Each structure stands twice: as C-alpha cells, then as structure tokens.
C-alpha positions as CSV (number, residue, x, y, z in Angstrom):
1,M,79.2,81.4,114.5
2,T,81.6,78.7,113.3
3,I,84.8,77.8,115.1
4,S,86.8,79.3,112.2
5,E,84.9,82.6,112.5
6,F,85.5,82.6,116.3
7,L,89.2,82.0,115.7
8,Q,89.3,84.9,113.3
9,L,87.5,87.0,115.9
10,M,90.1,86.1,118.5
11,D,92.8,86.9,116.0
12,N,91.2,90.3,115.3
13,T,90.8,90.9,119.1
14,L,94.4,90.1,120.0
15,V,96.0,91.2,116.7
16,V,98.3,88.2,116.5
17,N,100.7,87.2,113.7
18,E,100.4,83.4,114.1
19,K,97.6,81.1,113.1
20,L,95.3,80.4,116.1
21,T,93.8,77.0,116.8
22,L,91.6,75.8,119.7
23,N,94.7,74.3,121.3
24,T,96.6,77.6,121.2
25,K,97.8,78.3,124.7
26,R,97.6,81.7,126.3
27,T,101.3,81.5,127.1
28,D,102.1,81.0,123.4
29,I,100.5,84.3,122.5
30,E,102.5,87.3,123.5
31,E,99.5,89.6,122.9
32,W,97.4,87.6,125.4
33,D,98.7,89.7,128.3
34,S,96.7,91.8,130.8
35,V,95.6,94.2,128.0
36,G,94.8,91.3,125.7
37,Q,92.8,89.7,128.5
38,I,90.7,92.9,128.8
39,S,90.2,92.9,125.0
40,I,89.0,89.4,125.1
41,L,86.6,90.2,128.0
42,S,85.3,93.2,126.0
43,M,84.8,91.1,122.8
44,L,82.9,88.4,124.7
45,K,80.6,91.0,126.2
46,N,80.1,92.8,122.9
47,F,79.7,89.9,120.6
48,F,78.0,87.3,122.8
49,G,76.7,89.2,125.8
50,V,78.8,87.1,128.1
51,T,80.6,88.4,131.2
52,L,83.1,86.1,132.7
53,E,83.4,85.6,136.4
54,M,86.8,86.0,138.0
55,E,86.9,82.3,138.7
56,E,86.4,81.6,135.0
57,L,88.9,84.2,133.9
58,V,91.8,82.8,135.9
59,T,91.2,79.3,134.4
60,L,91.6,80.4,130.8
61,E,94.6,78.6,129.4
62,T,93.6,77.9,125.8
63,I,91.2,79.2,123.2
64,Q,89.3,76.0,123.7
65,D,88.7,77.1,127.3
66,I,86.9,80.2,126.0
67,V,84.8,78.1,123.6
68,N,83.9,75.7,126.5
69,I,82.6,78.6,128.6
70,L,80.6,80.0,125.7
71,R,79.1,76.6,125.0
72,S,78.2,76.3,128.7
73,R,76.2,79.5,128.3
74,N,74.3,78.0,125.3
75,I,76.3,79.9,122.7
76,N,76.5,77.7,119.6
77,L,79.9,77.5,118.0
78,D,80.2,74.8,115.4
C-alpha cells in the first residue's frame, strides 16, 4: 500500500473534509475523537491485522505515528 492510499484509507475511516498528510495532528481533526479512535483501531485490525497496545494508542499524535507503528510491524507503506 502506498502512503497516498493509506491517507485515503484514513480519510475514509474518519470521514474528514480536509486533506490529510502524514503530519496531520490528531488535535487538528475533529473527527479523531474517541469514536474516531475506535474506528482507526478497527481499520488497522481489519486491513493490516494489527492490534495496538494501550501504550501505543496513547502516543498517537499524528498520522505519521500510525505509519511508524505499522512499519515497526513490518507492514510496507511506501
């Protein structure tokens, strides 16, 4: 999956109106609230088979943080 495709997946998951980038912060996305967080967790499980630990979940500040976790799990995003 490309980064562009992942950003589109994040957009579809959160249903946002603004253009997302790797540097987009959680605090800048109104839809990235507790319900959005659950949606992201579900998407990561369904698309990548990845379950985040609570320690990882609380550190998510940007979309790049999610990409970093996926890469640490040997998921190739280019």
